[in-house]
C-alpha beads as a LAMMPS data file, in Angstrom:
LAMMPS data file: protein, C-alpha beads

103 atoms
102 bonds

1 atom types
1 bond types

-500.0 500.0 xlo xhi
-500.0 500.0 ylo yhi
-500.0 500.0 zlo zhi

Masses

1 110.0

Atoms # bond

1 1 1 -18.900 1.302 -9.472
2 1 1 -15.454 1.756 -7.934
3 1 1 -14.611 0.080 -4.654
4 1 1 -11.876 1.352 -2.357
5 1 1 -10.186 -0.233 0.639
6 1 1 -7.650 1.150 3.073
7 1 1 -4.902 -1.417 3.623
8 1 1 -2.303 -1.614 6.320
9 1 1 0.628 -3.871 5.572
10 1 1 2.423 -5.216 8.605
11 1 1 5.758 -6.524 7.377
12 1 1 8.263 -7.813 9.961
13 1 1 11.532 -5.899 9.874
14 1 1 14.526 -6.832 11.986
15 1 1 13.546 -6.761 14.826
16 1 1 10.776 -4.155 14.711
17 1 1 7.533 -4.160 12.808
18 1 1 7.200 -2.008 9.707
19 1 1 3.862 -0.329 9.044
20 1 1 3.395 1.361 5.674
21 1 1 0.513 3.253 4.089
22 1 1 -1.272 1.308 1.360
23 1 1 -4.638 1.256 -0.350
24 1 1 -6.491 -0.917 -2.827
25 1 1 -9.161 -0.011 -5.325
26 1 1 -11.273 -1.882 -7.816
27 1 1 -11.872 -0.349 -11.208
28 1 1 -13.579 -2.131 -14.098
29 1 1 -13.211 -5.514 -12.370
30 1 1 -9.468 -5.227 -11.699
31 1 1 -8.071 -4.676 -8.199
32 1 1 -5.019 -2.429 -7.814
33 1 1 -3.033 -2.102 -4.573
34 1 1 -0.555 0.715 -3.963
35 1 1 2.124 1.151 -1.293
36 1 1 2.638 4.888 -0.884
37 1 1 5.740 4.711 1.287
38 1 1 7.787 2.827 -1.330
39 1 1 5.909 3.713 -4.557
40 1 1 5.012 0.088 -5.297
41 1 1 1.873 -1.253 -6.965
42 1 1 0.311 -4.509 -8.097
43 1 1 -2.935 -5.690 -9.634
44 1 1 -5.092 -8.796 -9.509
45 1 1 -8.546 -10.303 -9.593
46 1 1 -9.420 -9.955 -5.882
47 1 1 -8.678 -7.838 -2.838
48 1 1 -6.991 -10.786 -1.124
49 1 1 -4.780 -11.415 -4.156
50 1 1 -3.536 -7.818 -4.425
51 1 1 -3.007 -7.588 -0.664
52 1 1 -0.922 -10.793 -0.677
53 1 1 1.056 -9.716 -3.748
54 1 1 1.740 -6.239 -2.348
55 1 1 2.867 -7.633 1.021
56 1 1 5.280 -9.981 -0.811
57 1 1 6.520 -7.105 -2.950
58 1 1 7.077 -4.872 0.090
59 1 1 8.916 -7.637 1.969
60 1 1 11.236 -8.263 -0.973
61 1 1 11.771 -4.531 -1.612
62 1 1 12.650 -3.767 2.016
63 1 1 14.937 -6.817 2.294
64 1 1 16.812 -5.787 -0.837
65 1 1 17.035 -2.150 0.281
66 1 1 18.432 -3.150 3.690
67 1 1 21.118 -5.244 2.012
68 1 1 22.090 -2.524 -0.489
69 1 1 24.676 -0.431 1.351
70 1 1 25.056 2.099 -1.454
71 1 1 21.449 2.836 -2.448
72 1 1 19.374 1.360 0.397
73 1 1 18.488 4.693 1.994
74 1 1 17.384 6.103 -1.349
75 1 1 15.186 3.065 -1.978
76 1 1 13.592 3.268 1.473
77 1 1 12.958 6.993 0.984
78 1 1 11.146 6.586 -2.352
79 1 1 7.546 7.860 -2.057
80 1 1 4.521 7.733 -4.346
81 1 1 3.425 10.848 -6.259
82 1 1 1.187 13.400 -4.541
83 1 1 -1.812 12.318 -6.616
84 1 1 -1.683 8.835 -5.072
85 1 1 -1.369 10.289 -1.558
86 1 1 -4.450 12.443 -2.251
87 1 1 -6.349 9.365 -3.410
88 1 1 -5.279 7.518 -0.227
89 1 1 -6.581 10.290 2.041
90 1 1 -9.774 10.585 -0.010
91 1 1 -10.368 6.850 0.520
92 1 1 -9.701 7.146 4.254
93 1 1 -12.024 10.139 4.554
94 1 1 -14.773 8.418 2.541
95 1 1 -14.492 5.232 4.621
96 1 1 -14.637 7.265 7.839
97 1 1 -17.848 8.978 6.730
98 1 1 -19.418 5.670 5.664
99 1 1 -18.571 4.009 8.980
100 1 1 -19.865 6.942 11.035
101 1 1 -23.131 7.088 9.095
102 1 1 -23.733 3.392 9.803
103 1 1 -23.582 4.131 13.499

Bonds

1 1 1 2
2 1 2 3
3 1 3 4
4 1 4 5
5 1 5 6
6 1 6 7
7 1 7 8
8 1 8 9
9 1 9 10
10 1 10 11
11 1 11 12
12 1 12 13
13 1 13 14
14 1 14 15
15 1 15 16
16 1 16 17
17 1 17 18
18 1 18 19
19 1 19 20
20 1 20 21
21 1 21 22
22 1 22 23
23 1 23 24
24 1 24 25
25 1 25 26
26 1 26 27
27 1 27 28
28 1 28 29
29 1 29 30
30 1 30 31
31 1 31 32
32 1 32 33
33 1 33 34
34 1 34 35
35 1 35 36
36 1 36 37
37 1 37 38
38 1 38 39
39 1 39 40
40 1 40 41
41 1 41 42
42 1 42 43
43 1 43 44
44 1 44 45
45 1 45 46
46 1 46 47
47 1 47 48
48 1 48 49
49 1 49 50
50 1 50 51
51 1 51 52
52 1 52 53
53 1 53 54
54 1 54 55
55 1 55 56
56 1 56 57
57 1 57 58
58 1 58 59
59 1 59 60
60 1 60 61
61 1 61 62
62 1 62 63
63 1 63 64
64 1 64 65
65 1 65 66
66 1 66 67
67 1 67 68
68 1 68 69
69 1 69 70
70 1 70 71
71 1 71 72
72 1 72 73
73 1 73 74
74 1 74 75
75 1 75 76
76 1 76 77
77 1 77 78
78 1 78 79
79 1 79 80
80 1 80 81
81 1 81 82
82 1 82 83
83 1 83 84
84 1 84 85
85 1 85 86
86 1 86 87
87 1 87 88
88 1 88 89
89 1 89 90
90 1 90 91
91 1 91 92
92 1 92 93
93 1 93 94
94 1 94 95
95 1 95 96
96 1 96 97
97 1 97 98
98 1 98 99
99 1 99 100
100 1 100 101
101 1 101 102
102 1 102 103
């Protein structure tokens, strides 16, 4: 059975806080986490592992993009494919229904 989790990565960004859309899913025993706003992904053995790895990846990616004067804006504007956005909203919708049905 597949498990899905909506993730919110809060990565400090000088001096404001950056909030990006992410999700994680478990398929066949492997967890995969995806950052939609920067088209990044990672995998691991647990939800905590993929969340930690994705947060590190996002922090590094944003830091590098902010330092790159020539291509930084292009890097920060890179988005995931529509299919991943649809999966993200499906997960959010499913979680909303589950939480409402539990009262």
